[in-house]
N, C-alpha and C positions, 0 to 999 in steps of 0.2 A: 395343486402343482400342474403346470402346463405339460402336455404330452408332446413327444416327438413322434410324428406319423410318417412312415415311408409311403410315398404315393407314386405308383408307377404302373405302366402297362406291361403286360406279359402275354406270351403265347400260351396255348393250352398245355404245352409241355414244359412251361416254366422258364422260357428264354426271354430276356429283355431285348436283345437284338440278334440279328442273324450272324452267320460266320464271317461275313465281310462288313460287320457293323451296320448292316442295312436295317432301317426301321420303317420302310415304306408300307409295311403291313399294319402299322399303327393307324387305324382309321377311327375318327371320332366325328360324328355328325353334330349338327347344331343343337339337337335335343340334349345330347349328353354333355356338350360343351357348356350349355346354359346351366345344367345341373352342377357341373364342376365349378363353374364361376361362383355360384352361390355358396358352395362348400368352401372354396379357397378364400372368398371374401371375409370369412369369419376367422381366418388364421392371423397370427401375429407376426410371423416371419417365414421366409423361405430359406432353407439351408441347402447348399449345393456345392459341387466342386468346380474347378476352373473350366473344364470343358463345357459343362452344362451352362455355366454362367455366361461364357463367351457366346454360345449359341443363342441364348435368350437375349443377351444384350445387343446382339447383332440384328435382331429382328423386331422384338416387341416394343422398344421405346417409341417408334414412329409408325407402328403397324396400323393404327387407327386413322392415319392420314391417307391411307390407300383406299380409294372408293371401291376397289374390288374385293376387299375383305368382308367377311360376313359380320353380322351384328354381334354374335357372341365373341368373335375374335377381336373386334374393336373394343368390346367391353373388357376383355381380359388384358388388353394392352394397358388400360388405365389401372387395373388391379396390380399388374406387375410393376409398373412405374412407382406406384405409391407404397407398395409393400416393403417393409424392412427386409434386407437380404443379408445373409452371412455366407461368405464364400471361403471354403477351405482350400488353400493352395500354398505350396512351397515355392512356386515359380512366378506367380502373378505379381507384378510390381505395384500396380495401383488398383484400387477398388473400382474406380470408374464412375462414381456417382450413383444416382438413382437409389439413395438410401442404402448403400452397400457397405458392409464392414468386412474387412479381410482378416482371416485367421490362418496361421501357419500350420497348426497341429490340432488334432482332436484331443483335447485335454479333459478327461472325465470330470474333474473338479469344476472346471469352467462351465461345462455343459450342464452339470447339475445345478450350478448357481443360476444359469440362464433359465432352466426349467422352473426354478423357484420364484422367478419374477412374475408379477401380475400380468394378465393378458390372455389372449387366446392361445390355442395349440400352435405348434410349428410343424411344417411339412419338410420332409427330407427327400431329395431326388437324386437318383444315380446309384447303381449297384455297388460301385467302388466305395463311395462314401458310406453307403449303408453298411457295407462289410466292416468298415472301421468303427462305426457306431455300435454294430452288433458285437464286436469283440469286447467292448466295454459294457455291454448290457444296457445301452442307453436308449434303445428303441422301445416305445410303448405300444405301438400299433402299426399294422400294415393295411393299407387300402390298395388293393390290386385290381386293375381293370383288365379282365381276361378277354383276349381277342380270339375269335373262332378260327385259329390257324395253328397248324403243327409245323414247326420249323425243322425238327430233327436234330439240329445242332446250332450252336451260336454261343452267346454269352448268357449263362444262367444267372438268374437273380440270386439264387442260393447256391453257393459253391460248397464243395466237399469240406467238411469240418469235423473235428473230433469233439466239438463243443455242442452240447444240447441246449437249445434256447426255449424258454417258455415252460409251461406246466401242463400236466395231463389234466384236462378240465373239459367241461361241457362247452361246446361252441356257443359264443354269444349270438343272440338274434341280430340279423342285419337290419339296418334302417332301410326304409323304403326308398327305392330308386325309381321314380315314376316313369311309366311309359317306355321302358326299355324294350327294344326289339333286337332280335338276332342272337339271343343267348339266355342263359339262366343264371341268376345270382346264386352264389354259394359262399360258405364261410367255414372256417375251422379255427380252433384255438391256437394262438401263438403270440408270444411276446408283448402282452399276454393275449392279444386278439388279432387274428388275421381275418380281414374282410375281403371279399371278392365281389366284383361286379362284372357282368358280361358287357363287353362293348359291342356295338352294332356290327353286323357283318359287312356293311358298306354304306354307300351314299344313295342307294336306289330309293325311288319314291315308293310309298306303300302301294300294295297291289290295287289295281283299278284306278290309279291316279297318274296323270301325266303333268309335266310342267306346262304352265300357260304359254301360249305362243309369244315369242319375243323375249323370253327369259333365258333361253338356252345359252346364248353367248355369255350373259352375265354369270350364269351358274357355272359355266365352264371355267371362266376366269377365276371365280371364287374357289373352285375345286383345285385349280393349279396353285393358287396362292396358299390354300390350306396345306397342300402337300409339301410345301417348302417351309412351312412354319414350324419352329421348334415348339413342341407342345407346351401348353400353358403349364405351368407349374414348374418351377426350376425343375420346374414343375411338370407340367403336363407335357412335356416332352414332346416330341411330336409324335405326337398324335396329330398334331395340327390342332391340338387343343390342349388344355392344361394337363393333361396327364401323360403326356406322351414322351418326352424325350430326354430325360436327364441321364446323361451317360456317366458322369463321375462327380 
């Protein structure tokens, strides 16, 4: 049976976005973006809400036509266009193309039937939609990219609830995330498996290395372009990469 995997970026203290809905602290470098692209390429569908879908649809369809975007961003543009997408919204009037299906409600029986179909796993983006799926115990796994920042307040990924999700069990070992800088991977059991990966602290070059002469301007344009991109992954939200920005 296919799994539904929540795929999001969070702060060290568990917030998805700041008190003013800011996500400028979602930083993903090319190394992590390539890794995420490889992971998302194996999925069979992106599940998200209206806000996330409109953010993604407003940027990624033509992102690879911009010479200023990085290679991993251009690669994700093709992944996003080709991936089947299911958008949950009561107000969106049209799906808008790009292999998008529109659903009005989260109906447990329909979701279980979807999970029973052949194919790869499905990623779910956005804390609001994740809360709806969690109410019906439809989430199989969490993959959280933990950024080295403490926000203090904002929108938490996990809101107060009287319902306990998951089982008391030994944490599953994490798959290798090659070459990560800026943090330590960690994981703990939940729904039934909660996986965490540390996101890089920023875009700085490794110690002792500087950008070759003549590339500074191009690098600056790419950084500005990345900072406006909704993260890959109905997905990647922005981060500027696939895991960064799914709001709902």
